[in-house]
C-alpha positions in Angstrom: 99.4 62.6 70.4 101.0 64.9 72.6 100.9 62.1 75.3 102.5 59.7 73.1 105.4 62.4 72.3 106.1 62.5 76.1 106.5 58.7 76.1 108.6 58.6 73.1 110.9 61.2 74.8 111.2 59.1 77.9 112.0 55.9 75.8 114.5 57.8 73.9 116.6 58.5 76.9 117.1 54.7 77.3 117.2 53.3 73.7 118.0 56.4 71.5 121.6 55.7 71.5 120.6 52.0 70.0 118.5 53.5 67.4 121.1 55.9 66.1 123.6 53.2 66.0 121.7 50.9 63.9 121.6 53.6 61.5 125.3 53.2 60.9 124.4 49.7 59.4 122.9 49.0 56.1 119.2 49.4 57.0 116.6 47.9 54.4 113.8 50.4 54.1 110.5 48.5 54.7 107.3 50.1 56.0 104.5 48.5 58.0 101.5 47.7 56.0 99.5 50.5 57.7 101.7 53.2 56.8 102.0 54.8 53.2 104.7 57.4 52.3 102.7 59.4 49.7 105.5 61.9 48.9 109.0 62.8 50.5 110.8 65.8 48.8 112.9 68.9 49.3 111.3 72.3 48.4 114.6 72.6 46.1 117.1 69.9 45.0 120.1 72.4 45.1 120.9 75.3 47.3 123.7 77.7 47.9 125.9 77.6 51.1 124.0 78.9 53.9 120.5 78.8 52.1 117.8 77.1 53.8 115.5 74.2 52.3 112.2 72.5 53.6 112.1 68.6 53.7 108.3 67.6 53.6 107.1 64.2 54.0 103.3 63.2 53.7 102.2 60.0 55.1 98.8 58.1 55.5 97.8 55.8 58.3 95.0 54.7 60.3 93.3 57.3 62.1 94.0 55.7 65.7 97.7 55.0 64.9 100.1 57.3 66.4 103.8 58.2 65.5 106.3 60.3 66.6 109.8 60.9 65.0 113.3 60.8 66.4 114.7 64.5 67.0 116.5 64.9 63.4 119.2 67.1 65.2 120.2 64.0 67.3 120.3 61.9 64.1 122.4 64.6 62.3 124.7 64.8 65.3 125.1 61.0 65.5 126.1 60.3 61.8 128.0 63.8 61.6 126.3 64.8 58.5 127.1 68.1 56.8 123.9 69.7 57.2 122.3 71.7 60.2 118.8 71.8 61.6 117.3 75.1 61.7 114.0 73.8 62.8 113.2 70.3 63.8 110.2 68.2 62.8 106.8 69.7 62.9 104.1 67.0 62.4 100.6 68.4 61.2 97.4 66.5 60.3 96.2 67.6 56.6 92.9 65.4 56.7 91.1 62.7 58.0 88.9 60.6 55.5 87.1 57.4 56.1 89.5 56.4 59.1 92.5 57.3 57.4 94.7 60.3 58.4 97.3 62.3 56.4 100.2 63.7 58.3 102.8 66.1 57.0 106.3 66.0 58.6 108.2 69.3 57.8 111.9 69.9 58.7 113.9 73.2 58.0 117.7 72.5 57.1 120.7 74.4 55.7 124.3 73.6 55.3 127.8 75.3 55.1 129.7 72.6 53.3 129.3 72.2 49.7 128.7 68.9 48.3 126.0 66.3 46.8 124.9 64.4 50.1 122.2 61.8 50.9 120.5 63.0 54.0 120.3 60.9 57.1 117.3 58.6 57.4 114.2 59.9 59.3 113.5 57.8 62.3 110.2 57.3 63.8 108.7 55.4 66.8 105.3 53.9 67.5 103.4 52.9 70.6 103.7 49.3 69.7 107.5 49.4 69.9 108.2 49.7 66.2 111.0 51.6 64.8 110.5 52.9 61.4 113.2 54.3 59.0 112.0 56.5 56.1 114.1 57.0 53.0 115.9 60.3 52.6 116.4 62.5 49.3 119.8 63.8 48.0 120.8 67.5 48.7 123.1 69.3 46.4 125.2 72.1 48.1 127.0 74.6 46.1 129.3 77.7 46.4 128.7 80.9 44.7 130.7 80.9 41.3 133.0 83.8 40.9 134.0 84.6 37.3 137.9 85.2 38.1 138.7 86.1 34.4 136.3 89.0 34.5 136.4 89.8 38.3 137.9 93.3 38.8 139.0 94.4 42.7 137.6 97.7 43.9 138.4 100.0 46.7 136.0 100.0 49.6 133.4 103.0 49.3 133.0 105.5 52.0 129.8 105.5 54.0 126.8 106.8 52.1 124.8 109.7 53.7 121.4 110.1 52.9 119.8 113.7 53.2 117.5 114.3 56.0 114.0 114.3 55.6 111.2 116.7 57.4 109.8 113.6 59.0 113.1 112.5 60.7 113.7 116.3 61.8 110.0 116.9 63.0 110.5 115.1 66.4 113.5 117.1 67.3 111.8 120.3 66.3 108.8 119.6 68.5 111.2 118.5 71.4 113.0 122.0 71.1 109.7 123.8 71.0 108.6 121.9 74.0 111.6 122.7 75.9 111.3 126.5 75.2 107.7 126.5 76.0 108.3 124.8 79.5 111.3 127.2 80.2 109.0 130.0 79.4 106.3 129.2 81.7 108.6 128.2 84.5 110.3 131.9 84.1 106.8 133.4 84.0 105.5 131.6 86.9 108.7 132.6 89.2 108.7 136.0 87.8 105.0 136.7 88.6 105.0 135.1 91.9 107.8 137.4 93.2 105.5 140.4 91.9 102.6 139.0 93.7 100.7 138.3 90.3 98.9 135.4 89.1 99.9 133.4 86.0 97.9 135.7 83.7 99.7 138.7 85.1 96.8 140.2 87.2 97.7 141.3 90.7 96.7 139.1 93.3 94.4 140.9 95.7 94.8 139.7 99.2 92.2 140.2 101.7 93.3 142.7 104.4 94.6 141.3 107.7 91.6 142.1 109.8 89.3 140.3 107.3 91.3 137.0 107.2 91.3 137.3 111.2 87.5 138.0 111.7 86.7 135.2 108.9 89.0 132.8 110.8 87.2 133.7 114.3 83.7 133.4 112.8 84.6 129.8 111.6 85.9 128.8 115.1 82.6 130.1 116.4 80.3 127.9 114.1 82.5 124.7 114.8 81.4 124.8 118.6 84.6 123.1 119.8 84.5 124.1 123.7 80.8 122.9 123.6 82.1 119.4 122.4 85.0 119.3 125.1 87.6 120.5 122.8 88.8 123.5 124.6 92.4 123.1 123.8 91.7 123.1 120.3 89.4 126.0 120.7 91.9 128.2 122.4 94.9 127.3 120.0 92.8 128.3 117.0 91.9 131.6 118.8 95.6 132.5 119.7 97.0 131.1 116.4 94.6 133.6 114.5 95.5 136.6 116.6 99.4 135.8 116.4 98.9 135.8 112.4 96.8 139.3 112.7 99.4 141.0 115.1 102.2 139.8 112.8 100.7 141.1 109.6 99.4 144.4 111.5 102.3 145.4 113.6 105.2 143.5 111.6 105.8 141.5 114.8 107.3 137.9 114.6 104.4 136.5 116.7 104.3 133.1 115.5 107.7 132.6 117.2 107.1 134.3 120.6 105.6 133.2 123.8 102.4 135.1 124.9 104.3 137.2 127.4 106.8 138.4 124.6 104.0 139.2 122.4 102.4 141.5 124.9 106.0 143.0 125.7 106.2 143.9 122.2 102.9 145.5 121.9 103.4 147.8 124.9 104.6 150.6 122.5 102.0 150.3 120.1 99.0 152.6 120.0 96.6 150.3 121.6 93.7 151.0 124.1 94.3 149.9 127.5 91.1 148.0 128.0 91.9 146.0 124.4 95.4 145.5 125.7 94.1 144.1 129.0 91.6 141.7 127.6 94.1 140.4 125.1 96.5 139.8 127.9 94.0 137.9 129.9 92.9 135.8 126.9 96.6 134.8 126.2 97.2 133.8 129.8 93.9 131.6 129.8 94.9 130.1 126.3 98.3 129.2 128.0 96.6 127.6 131.1 94.4 125.5 128.7 97.2 124.3 126.4 99.9 123.7 128.9 98.4 123.3 132.4 95.3 121.3 131.5 93.2 124.2 132.9 89.4 123.8 132.1 87.9 127.2 131.6 84.6 128.4 133.0 81.6 128.6 130.8 81.7 132.6 130.7 85.5 132.4 129.8 84.8 130.1 126.8 81.8 132.6 125.7 83.9 135.7 126.0 87.0 134.3 124.2 86.0 135.0 120.7 84.4 138.4 121.4 87.6 139.5 123.3 89.6 138.6 119.9 87.0 140.2 117.7 87.0 143.6 119.8 90.8 143.5 119.8 90.8 143.0 115.8 88.2 145.6 115.3 89.7 148.3 117.7 93.0 148.0 116.2 91.7 148.2 112.6 89.7 151.4 113.4 92.8 152.8 115.0 94.8 152.0 111.6 91.9 153.9 109.8 92.4 156.7 112.2 96.1 156.9 111.8 96.0 156.7 108.0 93.3 159.6 107.9 95.5 161.9 110.1 98.4 161.3 107.7 96.4 162.3 104.8 95.4 165.5 106.5 98.8 166.3 107.3 
């Protein structure tokens, strides 16, 4: 049926104008023998201006017979009929029994002009080239009657305001509570962060600098970087750890200084001469590895971490001794 509908539309482009023109003449309503119109009626005979009405036509025909209707909007436009098509033809199969099928063609119409009209005929085509005209009913379109004798003009009323319900206000209450809670949590996070406390207000206990440094050096030892040819990464890790420790221990911006500048800033600190010399030698070796592509000897690699550990332990013990002397005073 869909295939025939496509053929029908193609034929319509060529001969549709002739079909519409033919309706302007007096057309005798005669149906082929194989077609029976069982009913053709409107859902209601009379409507008010702007109301809608359904035109339903039930037909019976052989099961293999196909039929397609000319778009009713085109028929209405051609005849300039005072009706409007809200929804064009919908053709549904109601039943198929003993080789006979029943089809229903439904059409939704409206009108904005009052009057008593005979609707334009339905026009259908068949694959055999037949043009079939189906008779149409009358439609009565009426206006709303106004009782002018008892009609009284009234002023326009103001806008009616309904009281707010709890259901309408609830989303705004929840939104306000959410904004307040979010603002409080943000304030608490910033305040506790500045006071070095966690989200629940407990002081954040940080490991002392020497523990952090020794832990980092032990991790470097376990990674075995220089044993796998990664001397540059190995020495970079050691010197960065020492820089962070020196910065925390002596309040020196070691991360922003060169190795020579770091050693110069440590001259006035109470550091044992041996530890100071070993640290200076370690920084120089690291600079050669990082910037001059120097390949250190095995014993230099083996001694790098122990030198760093001795420096950290020595300075930490010195800090304890200084603190003890302050308490005795």
